[in-house]
C-alpha positions in Angstrom: 0.0 0.0 0.0 2.8 2.4 0.8 4.5 1.8 -2.6 1.2 2.7 -4.3 0.9 5.9 -2.3 4.5 6.9 -3.2 3.9 6.1 -6.8 0.7 8.2 -6.8 2.5 11.2 -5.2 5.3 10.9 -7.7 2.8 10.9 -10.6 1.0 13.9 -9.2 4.2 15.8 -8.6 5.6 15.0 -12.0 2.4 15.5 -14.0 2.5 19.3 -14.2 6.1 19.4 -15.5 5.3 16.7 -18.1 2.2 18.6 -19.1 4.3 21.8 -19.4 6.9 20.1 -21.5 4.2 18.7 -23.8 2.6 22.2 -24.2 6.1 23.7 -24.8 6.4 21.4 -27.8 3.4 23.1 -29.4 4.7 26.6 -28.4 1.2 27.5 -27.2 -0.8 27.9 -24.0 -2.3 24.8 -22.4 -6.0 23.8 -22.7 -8.3 25.7 -20.5 -9.5 24.1 -17.2 -12.6 25.4 -15.6 -14.2 25.1 -12.2 -17.6 23.5 -11.9 -20.5 25.9 -12.6 -23.6 25.0 -10.5 -26.0 27.7 -11.5 -27.2 28.8 -14.9 -24.0 30.3 -16.5 -23.7 33.9 -17.7 -22.7 34.3 -21.4 -19.0 34.7 -20.2 -19.2 31.5 -18.1 -20.8 29.7 -21.0 -17.9 30.7 -23.3 -15.5 29.4 -20.7 -17.4 26.1 -20.5 -17.3 25.8 -24.3 -13.5 26.2 -24.1 -13.0 23.7 -21.3 -15.2 21.1 -23.0 -13.6 21.5 -26.4 -9.9 22.2 -25.8 -7.8 19.0 -25.8 -4.1 18.0 -26.1 -2.7 14.7 -27.3 0.9 13.6 -28.0 0.8 15.0 -31.5 -1.6 18.0 -31.5 -3.4 20.5 -29.4 -6.8 21.9 -30.1 -7.6 25.4 -28.7 -10.3 28.0 -29.0 -9.9 31.8 -28.8 -12.2 34.7 -29.1 -15.2 32.7 -27.9 -18.3 34.8 -27.7 -21.7 33.5 -26.6 -25.3 34.7 -26.6 -27.9 32.6 -24.7 -31.4 32.1 -25.9 -34.6 31.3 -23.9 -35.0 28.1 -22.0 -36.6 25.2 -23.9 -37.7 21.7 -22.7 -35.4 18.8 -23.2 -36.2 17.1 -26.5 -34.9 13.6 -27.0 -34.5 13.9 -30.8 -33.0 17.4 -30.8 -30.8 17.1 -27.7 -29.7 13.4 -28.0 -26.0 14.4 -28.2 -26.0 16.4 -24.9 -23.9 14.2 -22.5 -25.1 13.8 -19.0 -28.1 16.1 -19.5 -30.7 16.3 -16.9 -33.8 15.4 -19.0 -36.2 17.0 -16.5 -34.5 20.4 -16.7 -34.5 23.1 -19.4 -31.9 23.4 -22.1 -30.6 26.8 -23.3 -29.7 27.3 -27.0 -26.6 29.4 -27.5 -25.0 31.0 -30.5 -21.8 32.9 -31.0 -18.4 33.0 -32.6 -14.9 31.6 -32.1 -11.6 30.9 -33.7 -10.4 27.3 -33.5 -6.7 26.4 -33.5 -5.3 22.9 -34.3 -1.6 23.0 -33.7 1.0 20.2 -34.2 4.3 19.8 -32.5 6.9 22.3 -33.6 10.0 21.2 -35.5 13.1 23.2 -36.3 12.0 26.3 -38.2 8.3 25.6 -37.5 7.8 27.9 -34.6 5.0 30.3 -35.2 3.6 28.4 -38.2 2.5 25.2 -36.6 -1.3 25.9 -36.4 -4.3 25.7 -38.7 -7.0 28.2 -37.7 -10.6 28.1 -38.6 -13.0 30.9 -37.9 -16.5 30.2 -36.7 -18.5 33.4 -37.1 -21.9 31.7 -36.7 -21.6 28.7 -34.4 -24.6 27.3 -32.5 -25.0 25.0 -29.6 -26.5 24.5 -26.1 -25.9 24.9 -22.4 -27.6 22.3 -20.1 -27.7 21.2 -16.5 -26.2 17.7 -15.9 -27.5 15.0 -13.7 -24.6 15.9 -11.3 -25.9 19.4 -10.7 -23.2 21.1 -12.9 -23.6 22.9 -16.2 -22.1 22.0 -19.6 -22.0 24.0 -22.9 -21.0 23.2 -26.4 -20.8 25.1 -29.7 -20.8 23.3 -33.1 -18.5 24.6 -35.8 -16.3 26.3 -36.9 -17.8 26.8 -40.4 -15.2 28.3 -42.6 -12.1 27.3 -44.6 -9.1 26.4 -42.5 -6.0 28.8 -42.9 -2.7 26.9 -42.5 0.7 28.1 -41.2 -0.7 30.3 -38.4 0.9 31.4 -35.1 -0.5 29.5 -32.0 -2.4 31.3 -29.2 -0.1 31.9 -26.3 -2.1 33.7 -23.7 
């Protein structure tokens, strides 16, 4: 049991530095991490939740969102056909349609000479989605898109 605890502590202590090294390979900021939201989110909180849900990092690429803007519509009842893709949704609660805009970045690991041109950006000037309460009492939000032609050889978001 003691060996397991030591291994767990070592993993926890080393994880942030390994994470930072991996982010450094992309020459960008890390994916956003959000605190739980337990009340209906404001548009700003909804934008943050969209980022937290969407941004990911793997060994070979990182996917980030910037300039996320959200407007929230009026509440609507959960509809099994329209809202089937909402994970963990509380089907007894109201769902809120959202719309907005964002810029998506898909960046690959940098190589010699590739710093500053390792990302493909895609604008999403008219993206749509939903915010919903989950069965765990938290909120989640997602936007679908972007909906434009990707632009290669772009600089990554750093802040």
